[in-house]
C-alpha positions in Angstrom: 21.9 22.1 64.9 25.6 22.1 64.0 27.3 18.7 64.3 31.0 18.2 64.7 32.6 16.4 61.8 35.6 14.1 62.2 38.8 16.1 63.0 40.2 15.7 59.5 37.1 17.0 57.8 36.7 20.2 59.9 37.1 23.5 58.0 37.7 27.1 59.1 34.0 27.7 58.2 33.0 24.9 60.6 35.0 26.5 63.5 33.6 29.9 62.6 30.1 28.4 62.9 30.7 27.3 66.5 32.5 30.5 67.4 35.8 29.0 68.3 38.3 31.3 70.0 41.7 30.2 71.2 44.7 31.8 73.0 48.1 30.6 74.3 50.2 30.8 77.5 53.7 29.7 76.4 56.1 28.9 79.2 59.8 28.6 78.5 62.6 28.1 81.0 65.5 30.6 80.8 69.1 29.6 80.4 70.5 30.9 83.7 73.1 29.6 86.1 70.9 30.1 89.2 67.2 29.9 90.2 65.0 33.0 90.2 64.8 33.8 93.9 67.6 31.9 95.4 71.2 30.9 94.6 70.7 27.2 94.0 71.9 25.9 90.6 69.3 25.8 87.9 68.4 22.7 85.9 70.4 20.0 87.5 67.7 17.3 87.2 68.1 14.0 89.1 65.8 11.4 90.4 68.0 11.0 93.4 67.1 12.6 96.7 68.4 13.0 100.2 65.2 13.5 102.2 61.5 13.6 102.0 59.3 16.3 103.4 55.5 15.8 104.1 53.1 18.7 103.9 49.3 19.4 104.0 48.0 22.4 102.1 45.3 24.8 103.3 43.9 27.9 101.5 44.6 31.5 102.6 42.4 34.6 102.2 43.0 37.1 99.4 43.5 40.8 100.1 39.7 41.2 99.8 39.0 38.4 102.4 38.0 35.8 99.8 39.0 32.3 99.1 39.9 31.2 95.6 37.6 28.4 94.3 40.5 26.3 93.1 42.2 26.5 96.4 39.0 25.3 98.2 38.6 22.4 95.7 42.2 21.3 96.3 41.7 21.6 100.0 38.7 19.1 99.7 41.1 16.4 98.3 42.9 16.1 101.7 46.1 15.2 99.9 49.3 14.3 101.6 52.1 15.9 99.7 55.6 14.4 99.8 58.6 16.4 98.5 61.8 14.6 97.6 64.7 17.0 98.0 68.4 16.9 97.1 70.9 19.0 99.0 72.6 20.2 95.7 69.4 21.6 94.1 67.2 22.9 97.0 67.7 25.2 99.9 65.5 26.5 102.8 64.0 29.1 100.5 62.1 26.6 98.4 60.6 25.2 101.7 59.5 28.7 102.7 61.8 28.7 105.7 63.9 31.7 104.7 63.0 34.8 102.7 63.7 35.1 99.0 66.8 36.6 97.5 66.4 39.6 95.1 65.3 38.5 91.6 68.1 37.0 89.5 69.5 39.8 87.2 70.4 37.5 84.3 66.9 36.1 84.2 65.5 39.7 84.2 67.9 40.7 81.3 66.7 37.7 79.2 63.1 38.5 79.9 63.6 42.2 78.9 65.1 40.9 75.6 62.1 38.7 75.0 59.7 41.5 75.8 61.3 43.8 73.3 61.1 41.1 70.6 57.4 40.8 71.3 57.0 44.6 70.9 55.6 44.9 74.4 55.3 48.1 76.4 57.7 47.6 79.3 56.6 48.4 82.9 58.9 50.8 84.8 58.8 48.7 88.0 58.3 45.0 88.7 55.9 44.1 91.5 56.3 40.6 92.7 53.0 38.7 93.4 52.1 35.4 95.0 49.9 33.1 92.9 48.3 30.5 95.2 48.6 26.8 94.2 47.3 24.1 96.6 47.9 21.1 94.2 51.2 20.6 95.9 53.3 21.6 92.9 55.0 24.3 95.1 55.9 23.5 98.7 55.1 27.1 99.8 51.5 26.8 98.3 52.2 29.8 96.0 54.4 30.8 93.1 56.2 34.1 92.9 55.5 35.9 89.6 55.6 39.3 88.0 54.5 41.1 84.8 57.2 42.7 82.7 55.4 44.0 79.7 51.9 44.3 78.1 50.2 45.0 74.8 52.6 43.6 72.1 52.1 41.7 68.9 53.6 39.2 66.5 52.8 38.8 62.7 50.8 35.8 61.4 49.5 35.4 57.9 49.2 39.1 57.1 47.6 40.0 60.5 48.7 40.7 64.0 48.3 38.3 66.9 48.1 40.3 70.1 50.4 39.6 73.0 48.6 40.3 76.3 51.5 40.2 78.6 54.9 38.7 79.4 55.4 37.2 82.9 58.6 36.2 84.7 58.1 33.5 87.3 59.6 30.4 89.0 58.9 26.9 87.8 57.1 24.2 89.8 58.1 20.7 91.0 58.1 17.6 88.9 55.3 15.2 89.7 56.4 11.6 90.4 53.0 10.0 91.3 49.5 10.8 92.3 47.5 7.9 93.8 44.5 8.3 96.1 45.3 10.9 98.8 49.1 10.6 98.3 51.0 12.8 95.8 54.8 12.8 95.4 57.0 15.5 93.8 60.7 16.0 92.9 62.0 19.5 93.7 65.0 19.7 91.3 63.0 21.8 88.8 61.5 24.0 91.5 62.4 27.7 91.2 64.0 27.6 87.7 63.3 31.0 86.0 60.8 30.9 83.1 58.9 33.4 81.0 55.2 33.1 80.2 54.0 34.6 76.9 50.2 35.2 77.0 48.4 35.9 73.7 45.1 37.4 73.1 42.3 35.0 72.0 43.0 35.8 68.3 43.2 32.3 66.8 40.1 30.9 65.2 41.2 27.4 64.2 43.2 24.7 66.0 45.8 24.8 63.2 46.2 28.6 63.6 46.9 28.1 67.3 49.6 25.6 66.7 51.2 27.8 64.0 51.3 30.8 66.3 52.7 28.7 69.1 55.5 27.6 66.7 56.2 31.3 65.9 56.5 32.1 69.6 58.7 29.0 70.2 61.1 30.1 67.4 61.2 33.7 68.7 62.2 32.5 72.2 64.8 30.1 70.8 66.3 32.8 68.6 67.7 34.5 71.7 69.9 31.6 72.4 69.1 32.2 76.1 66.3 29.7 76.8 66.6 26.0 77.7 65.6 23.3 75.2 64.8 19.7 75.5 62.2 17.7 77.5 60.3 19.8 80.0 61.9 23.1 79.1 58.8 24.4 77.4 55.1 23.9 77.9 52.0 25.4 76.6 48.6 26.1 78.1 45.8 26.5 75.5 42.7 28.6 76.2 39.6 27.5 74.3 36.0 28.7 74.1 33.0 28.4 71.8 30.0 30.7 71.3 27.9 30.4 74.4 30.6 28.6 76.3 33.4 29.9 78.6 37.2 30.0 78.6 38.7 26.7 79.6 42.4 26.1 79.9 44.1 23.0 78.7 47.1 22.8 81.0 50.7 21.7 80.3 50.6 20.7 76.6 54.1 19.2 76.1 54.2 19.3 72.3 52.9 21.8 69.7 51.8 18.9 67.4 49.2 17.9 70.0 47.5 21.3 70.1 45.1 21.0 67.1 43.4 17.7 68.2 43.2 18.9 71.8 41.5 22.2 70.7 39.1 20.2 68.4 38.0 17.9 71.3 37.7 20.7 73.8 35.6 22.7 71.3 33.4 19.7 70.7 33.1 19.1 74.4 31.9 22.7 75.1 29.5 22.6 72.1 28.1 19.2 73.4 27.7 20.5 76.9 25.6 23.4 75.6 23.4 20.9 73.7 23.0 18.9 76.9 21.9 22.0 78.7 19.3 22.6 76.0 18.0 19.0 76.4 17.7 19.4 80.2 15.9 22.7 79.8 13.3 21.0 77.6 12.8 18.5 80.4 12.3 21.3 82.9 15.7 20.8 84.6 17.3 24.2 85.4 19.7 25.3 88.1 16.7 26.3 90.2 14.8 23.0 89.7 17.8 20.5 89.7 17.3 17.8 92.2 19.4 14.9 93.4 19.7 12.6 96.4 21.9 9.7 97.5 21.5 6.5 99.4 23.7 3.8 101.0 23.0 0.7 98.9 25.9 -1.5 100.2 23.6 -4.2 101.7 21.5 -4.4 98.5 24.6 -5.4 96.4 26.1 -7.9 98.9 25.8 -10.7 96.3 27.0 -8.7 93.2 29.4 -10.3 90.8 30.5 -7.0 89.2 34.2 -7.1 90.0 35.0 -3.5 90.9 32.1 -3.3 93.4 32.7 -6.9 94.6 36.3 -6.0 95.3 35.2 -3.0 97.3 32.7 -4.9 99.4 35.3 -7.7 100.1 37.5 -5.0 101.6 34.8 -3.5 103.8 34.1 -0.5 101.7 30.8 1.2 101.1 28.6 1.7 98.0 26.3 4.6 97.5 23.8 5.5 94.8 23.1 9.1 93.5 19.8 9.7 91.9 19.8 12.4 89.3 16.2 13.4 88.5 15.3 13.5 84.8 18.9 12.8 83.8 18.1 9.5 82.0 20.3 9.2 78.8 22.4 12.3 79.6 25.4 10.3 81.0 25.9 8.5 77.6 25.7 11.7 75.6 28.9 12.1 73.5 31.1 15.0 74.6 34.5 14.3 72.9 35.9 11.6 70.6 35.0 8.2 72.1 34.0 10.1 75.3 30.7 10.6 77.0 29.3 12.9 79.8 29.9 10.1 82.3 33.6 10.8 82.1 32.9 14.4 83.3 31.4 12.9 86.4 34.1 10.2 86.8 36.9 12.9 86.5 35.4 14.9 89.4 35.2 11.8 91.5 38.8 10.9 90.7 40.3 14.3 91.2 38.4 15.7 94.2 37.3 12.5 96.1 40.6 10.8 95.2 38.9 7.6 94.0 41.7 7.1 91.4 41.2 3.4 90.6 39.1 3.2 87.4 36.3 2.6 86.9 35.2 4.6 89.9 31.5 5.0 88.9 28.8 3.0 87.1 25.6 4.5 85.8 22.2 3.3 84.6 22.7 4.7 81.1 25.2 1.9 80.5 23.4 -0.7 82.8 23.9 -3.7 80.6 27.7 -3.4 80.9 27.9 -3.5 84.7 25.4 -4.9 87.2 22.7 -7.5 86.4 19.3 -6.4 85.4 17.8 -7.7 88.7 20.3 -5.6 90.6 19.5 -2.4 88.7 15.7 -3.0 89.1 16.1 -3.7 92.8 18.2 -0.6 93.4 15.9 1.6 91.3 12.9 0.4 93.4 14.7 0.9 96.8 15.8 4.5 96.0 12.4 5.3 94.5 13.8 6.4 91.2 11.6 7.0 88.2 12.2 5.8 84.6 13.4 9.3 83.7 16.0 9.4 86.5 19.7 8.4 86.2 21.4 6.3 88.8 25.2 6.7 89.6 27.0 4.3 91.9 30.3 5.2 93.7 32.3 3.0 96.1 35.2 3.3 98.4 35.9 4.4 102.0 32.8 6.0 103.7 34.4 9.4 103.8 35.5 9.3 100.2 32.1 8.0 99.0 30.2 10.8 100.7 32.6 13.3 99.0 32.1 11.5 95.7 28.3 11.7 95.9 28.6 15.4 96.5 30.8 15.8 93.4 28.4 13.8 91.3 25.6 16.1 92.2 27.8 19.2 91.7 28.9 18.2 88.3 25.3 17.2 87.3 24.0 20.6 88.5 26.7 22.4 86.4 25.3 20.6 83.4 22.1 22.7 83.8 24.3 25.8 83.5 26.3 24.8 80.4 30.1 24.9 80.4 31.9 25.2 83.8 35.1 27.1 84.1 37.9 24.5 84.4 41.5 23.8 83.9 41.8 20.6 81.8 44.5 18.0 81.4 45.9 17.2 78.0 45.4 13.5 77.6 47.5 11.3 75.2 44.5 10.4 73.0 43.9 14.1 72.2 40.9 14.5 74.6 40.9 16.7 77.7 40.2 15.7 81.3 39.2 17.6 84.4 42.2 18.9 86.5 40.7 21.6 88.7 38.3 24.5 88.8 39.7 27.5 86.8 41.4 29.8 89.2 40.1 33.3 89.7 41.7 36.6 90.7 41.3 35.7 94.4 44.5 33.5 94.2 46.8 36.5 93.5 48.1 38.8 96.2 51.2 41.0 96.6 54.4 39.5 98.0 55.5 41.4 101.1 58.9 39.8 101.2 60.3 41.6 98.1 60.5 45.3 97.3 59.5 46.6 93.8 62.3 46.1 91.3 62.9 49.0 88.9 63.4 48.2 85.2 66.6 50.1 84.6 66.8 52.1 81.3 70.4 51.0 80.9 69.3 47.4 80.9 66.7 48.1 78.3 69.2 50.0 76.1 71.7 47.2 76.4 69.1 44.7 75.3 68.1 46.8 72.4 71.7 47.0 71.1 72.0 43.2 71.2 68.5 42.3 70.0 68.5 39.4 67.5 66.8 39.7 64.2 63.2 38.4 64.2 63.0 34.8 62.9 60.4 35.7 60.3 62.8 38.4 58.9 65.6 35.8 58.7 63.2 33.5 56.8 62.7 36.1 54.2 66.4 36.7 53.8 67.5 33.1 53.7 64.7 31.9 51.4 66.7 32.7 48.2 69.8 30.8 49.4 68.2 27.3 48.7 69.4 25.9 52.0 68.3 22.3 52.8 65.2 22.4 55.1 67.0 20.9 58.1 69.7 23.6 57.9 67.2 26.4 57.1 64.9 25.6 60.0 67.8 25.7 62.5 69.5 28.9 61.2 66.3 31.0 61.3 66.2 30.5 65.1 69.9 30.0 65.9 72.0 32.6 67.7 74.7 31.6 65.2 72.9 33.4 62.4 75.2 36.4 62.8 78.2 34.1 62.3 76.5 32.6 59.3 76.0 36.1 57.8 79.7 37.0 58.4 80.9 33.8 56.8 78.8 34.3 53.6 79.3 38.0 53.4 82.9 38.6 54.5 84.5 35.3 53.5 82.3 34.4 50.6 81.7 30.9 52.0 79.0 29.0 50.1 75.8 29.2 52.3 75.1 25.5 52.1 78.7 24.6 53.1 78.6 27.0 56.0 75.2 25.6 57.1 76.5 22.0 56.9 79.3 22.8 59.4 77.3 25.0 61.7 74.2 22.8 61.8 74.8 19.2 60.6 78.3 18.8 62.0 77.1 20.5 65.3 74.4 17.9 65.6 76.8 15.0 64.9 79.2 16.2 67.5 76.4 16.8 70.0 75.4 13.1 69.7 79.0 12.2 70.6 78.8 14.4 73.7 80.9 17.3 72.1 79.3 20.8 72.3 80.2 23.1 69.5 78.7 25.9 71.6 82.0 26.0 73.6 83.6 27.8 70.6 82.8 31.5 70.2 81.7 33.0 66.9 85.1 34.6 66.4 86.9 31.2 67.0 84.7 29.4 64.4 85.1 32.3 62.0 88.9 32.0 62.2 88.7 28.2 61.5 86.6 28.9 58.4 89.1 31.5 57.2 91.9 28.9 57.7 89.9 26.4 55.6 89.3 29.0 53.0 93.0 29.7 52.8 93.7 26.0 52.2 95.3 25.3 55.5 93.1 22.3 55.9 90.6 20.6 53.7 86.8 20.5 54.3 87.1 16.8 55.2 89.1 17.9 58.3 86.3 19.8 59.9 85.3 17.2 62.5 88.9 16.7 63.6 89.5 20.5 63.7 86.4 21.3 65.7 86.9 18.6 68.2 90.6 19.6 68.7 89.6 23.2 69.2 87.1 22.2 71.9 89.7 19.9 73.6 92.1 22.9 73.6 89.6 25.0 75.5 88.7 22.2 77.8 92.4 21.9 78.7 92.2 25.5 79.9 93.1 27.5 76.7 91.5 30.9 76.6 91.1 30.9 72.9 91.2 28.0 70.4 94.0 29.4 68.2 94.0 28.1 64.6 97.8 27.6 64.5 97.9 25.6 67.7 94.9 23.5 66.7 96.3 22.6 63.3 99.7 21.9 64.8 98.2 19.5 67.3 96.5 17.6 64.5 99.6 17.6 62.3 97.6 19.3 59.6 100.2 20.3 57.1 98.5 20.8 53.7 99.4 18.2 51.1 99.7 19.5 47.6 98.7 17.7 44.4 102.2 16.2 44.0 102.0 14.7 47.4 98.5 13.3 46.7 99.6 11.9 43.4 102.6 10.2 45.1 100.3 8.6 47.7 97.9 7.5 45.0 100.6 5.8 43.0 101.9 3.9 46.1 98.4 2.6 47.0 97.6 1.6 43.5 100.9 -0.2 43.2 100.4 -2.0 46.5 96.8 -3.1 46.0 96.0 -6.6 44.9 93.0 -6.0 42.7 92.3 -9.7 42.5 91.5 -9.8 46.2 88.7 -7.3 45.9 85.3 -9.0 45.8 83.9 -6.3 43.5 86.3 -4.8 40.9 83.9 -1.9 40.6 84.6 -0.9 44.2 88.3 -0.3 43.6 88.0 3.5 43.5 85.8 3.6 46.6 88.2 1.3 48.5 91.3 3.3 47.6 89.5 6.7 48.2 88.7 5.6 51.7 92.3 4.6 52.3 93.7 7.9 51.0 91.3 10.1 53.0 92.1 8.2 56.1 95.8 8.8 55.5 95.4 12.5 54.5 92.9 13.3 57.4 91.7 16.6 56.1 95.1 17.8 54.7 93.8 17.7 51.1 90.5 18.5 49.4 88.4 15.4 48.7 87.6 16.5 45.1 91.3 16.9 44.3 92.0 13.4 45.8 89.2 11.8 43.8 90.4 13.3 40.5 94.1 12.4 41.0 93.1 8.8 42.1 90.9 8.4 39.0 93.8 9.5 36.7 96.2 7.0 38.4 93.7 4.1 38.0 93.2 5.0 34.3 97.0 5.1 33.8 97.3 1.6 35.4 94.5 0.2 33.2 96.2 1.7 30.1 99.6 0.1 31.0 97.9 -3.2 31.7 96.2 -3.2 28.2 99.6 -2.6 26.5 
């Protein structure tokens, strides 16, 4: 039997032995002005709201007259969904009170560009579908989505990773809280356009999956037309092992978390298969599985176990589920520091809404909960044998009945192996139950929108402006010996074309060009100044002026900020002459620098300096502050050094 090693010790051969397969669904918001199917502004996030709307969700039949299993599960939760809406970011479309607008053209153009970069076969016509969600994340109960291209690929380590499809869809709400039967959402993110890149299950180790996700992230960012920052990108990770089934880890917020999540999900599925083998040896199969439940409230009236004591003091009920021949199963390890009991607890938490933990106790961990006498009494009262497991749940009568049903359902699924689920990405690297994995029944055509042709003119326009693939840039920039922080940004930055012009046409040193475009850009961004306001041509003209000696490299921060201020004041183009004139940047020659150095050296009281060795640094700072980018720092340093040496020579005489 194969045993899972600690995460750090797992090798590709170990993952091959368990038959690990993994795929990705990468979601990235698009940088558009408006939302996908209405004219509300995109991405104006705020926790403020003007009103709250209460809704209850119910499932609808598919085209074939079938209910989706996920929708039925969500319906069982009997959730009250509250939406917090702000008049500036939401209209009646999001509440399903008015029909949708036609799809946003700018979002479609960006999606076409992404599809071409992924080498996908474009469809000739978009057909909008509704994808049913009853978890409350969409007030309508469905998401509008469409497929733009299929069957593409990206390179990875000398082989091809298949891209199944590219989808274009609207984003969901932001969750505020989820306690008991009450869930609250903010609607400011709702409807923002995003693309979904779906890969084939071609990755065979957790590390491969993370690396491929990084390639896709870089490719998307290389367009310069996607949003960045918190919440702009999320990944769903599909995982299976030999004998298991595809499970989806939903909403992974960071690529760095992918490897450990995949490791734990693979371990979980492998462990569930071993649990099934154990149950089969005991004669427990889907056909022979047996469970029953009892009200045991009165038998625990005197318990001191705090969670149950608290429930009884508040008039709640306690029930016991007997799982025949399940003794020892609930304490079987499934993930790192996690046992099968959590699989049961998660179902009770999500479906029955018993969200206060612990929400179950079981006989496989008897010594940690009730007293020995209480366990013996209950086991006798419910006529449980020594090979049976007992699971207690408590809460309102309605929720407890639901919880008993979920305990039995999850235990029966253990006799089948690995259930098809959507899993949460937990902070400790493990996964938790979120919902049943949706099936095709949740998709149906949207009758409010006509098919949208993908115009050949739009495709040709996208082809003409298509950016170079990031991996091709990496090969070109590798010989330039750029610092890593500059290299990593330039291989995905839309400014790469400007960088190439600066180095090719003006002969600017690549490192110096990168320092201005990347490091100075980040410094200004931290001060709330966006260098993106300047076009490539405007920045190119400023570099040419610096190259011609019209200002020194030390003046770059002042020059860039003044150029941006000029545009903010309404200027159509940040002209070099006007920017330099506003700053008073008249170049100072060597004679002027020498004159300033002599004046400062003569005025300085060297005896007042606490460290004589800091004289040069002290005077250099004073001179650069005076010159403010009108003279090259190297020239200033050389002239100042000469003047200090002349002073020292005169003093010796």
